[in-house]
Structures are given as C-alpha cells and as structure tokens.
N, C-alpha and C positions, 0 to 999 in steps of 0.2 A: 887617057883621062880628060878631064875637064880642064881647060886653060884659062877660060875668060867668063866670069858670071855676071849676069845682069840681076842686080838686086833691087827690085821697085820698092819704093817706100813712100807712104802717105803721111808719115810723121807721127803715127799712132803709136801706142805702147806695143802693140803686137808686132807693128812693122819694125820697131827697134829690136826686138827678139829676134826677129827674121834676119835683120843685119848681122847681129852678133853671131847667130849660127852659120850665115853665109860667109862671114868673114873667117870664122873658125875652119870651116871647110876649105875656103880659098888659101888659108895659111897651110894647112896640111898637104894641099895640092901642089902649093907652088903657083897658084893661079892669081891672075888680076881680076879686079871687079870694076863695074860700072854701076853706080848709084843712080838709079832713075825716078823721076818724079813727073807726074803729069798734072798740069794746072787746068782745071777744067775752065771753059770760057765763062765769062760774067753772064750770071743767068738773067736773061731778059724778063722772064715770068718766074716769080718766087713763091714758094709755098709759105715761107716764114718771113717775118718782118726783117730779119737781120741783113740780107743782102741789099735790101732797099735802103739801107742807111749808108752805103758806099756808091761813090761814081765808080764807073768803069776803071777809070785810072786808080782809084784808092784801091779798088779789089784787085787789080793786077800788082800794084806795089806791095800790099800786105801779103798776098798768097806768094809772091816771088820771094820776098824777104822771109816768110816762114819757112819755104822749101830751102832757100840757101842756108838758113840756120841749121836745120836737119841734116843737110849735105854736109856742112862744115863738121858737125859732130861725128857723122859717118865716116868721113875722110880722116879725121883725127883718130878715130878707132882703127881704122886701117893702117895708118902710119905707125901707131902702137904695136901691131902685130907684124909690121913689115911687109904688108900687102899693098902692091902698087894698086892705085885707084884713080877713078875719074868720076865726074859728076856731070850729069845732064839732066836739064829741066826743060820740059817743053809744054806749050799749051796745046791741048787736044781735047775734043769734045767726048771721045771715046778712049778711056784710059786702057782697056784691054788691047784695043788695036794700036795704041801708042806704044805698048810695052812689046808686043811682038814685032812691030817695025823697029824699035830701037835695037833689040836684040839682034836682028838681021843687018840693020845699018852698022852696028859697032862690032860685028863678027863674034858674038857671044855664042857658047855652046851649051849654056845651061842657063836657065832662068830659076832664080832661088827666091821665092816670095811667100808671104804669110797669107793665111786664110783664117777668116772669122769663124768659119764654121757653121754659117747660118743653115738652118734647115726648116723644111716646111713652109708655111705662108711667108715668114719673114724672109727666106731666099727668093721666093717668088716675087715679093713686092720690092725688095731692095735689089735684086740681082746680085751676081757674085762676078766681080772683076777676075778672081782667080779661076773660077769655072770657065769663064769665057777665054782666058788665056789658054788654059789647059786644050780647049776645043780647037783653037785657032793656031797654037803654035806647032811648028814643025821640028822643034828641037825639044829635049827634055826639059821638064818643069818640076822642080823640087819643092813641095809645099810643106811649110812650116805651120803647124797648129798650135793653138794655146796650150801652154804647159800644164 
C-alpha cells in the first residue's frame, strides 16, 4: 500500500481539508507525508494593484512566511496523529510541474490533494492545477473535493 504521501497545500480552507484527510489516510496506513507548497515567482506584470505594492523581496518574504505558517500548522497536526512528516517549500512558475517533480524527488507513492471543482468557463480561464497534476503524474493522485 502507500508508504509516502505528498500533500500539496496552498494555505486555503479546501487545502486544509485535504491535509486533514491525507493525514487520516497516512495515519491508518502507517505512512509518512511530505507537505509541499509552491510559491510562484514575483509577478512582473500584474492584473491587480496589490502585487505592485510589494517589492520582489517583500513578496518573497511574505509568501515564504505565509507558507511556513501553513506548514507549521500541518506538521503540528501530523505530530498529533503520530504521522512522520516533513515540509518542502519551493519557488516555481508552474505549480503542477513542481508537485509532480517533488513527488518523484522525495520518493512519494501517492499525491493527495484538493480540487476546487471548477467547471466550464471558470475552469478554462483559471486552469486547474489538480487536472494538470492528474495528466502529468506517473503515480496515483487522490483528489479531495469540497465536502
């Protein structure tokens, strides 16, 4: 069965749900987990004014600190369940590629992640990291949907 789960997280509420579900599965299987977050590079051209309020260094610091807080919470939840875990945060322009690469690099045998379940035009416009991971990954992907 599965011995090492990669659990991607973006800090969202849905991602927290996937963390809880993934940890429950890991606990039952006696598996370990790697929590994984991709920080996208500083946007050079932005659609909204918010990113323009930051310098590149401010952006990196704030996104890194936010990711570290989310991971600290996830690691604490893992410890409470007796699940061995590690935390990996990388900067990458394509989160789907980064997730698949991380799973291979860390020897994971299952990716357990959330999906927002976007459909239609919203899915076309926003894309789906989960869908891209499903098409790229050579290993199984367990998708948690909004309850």
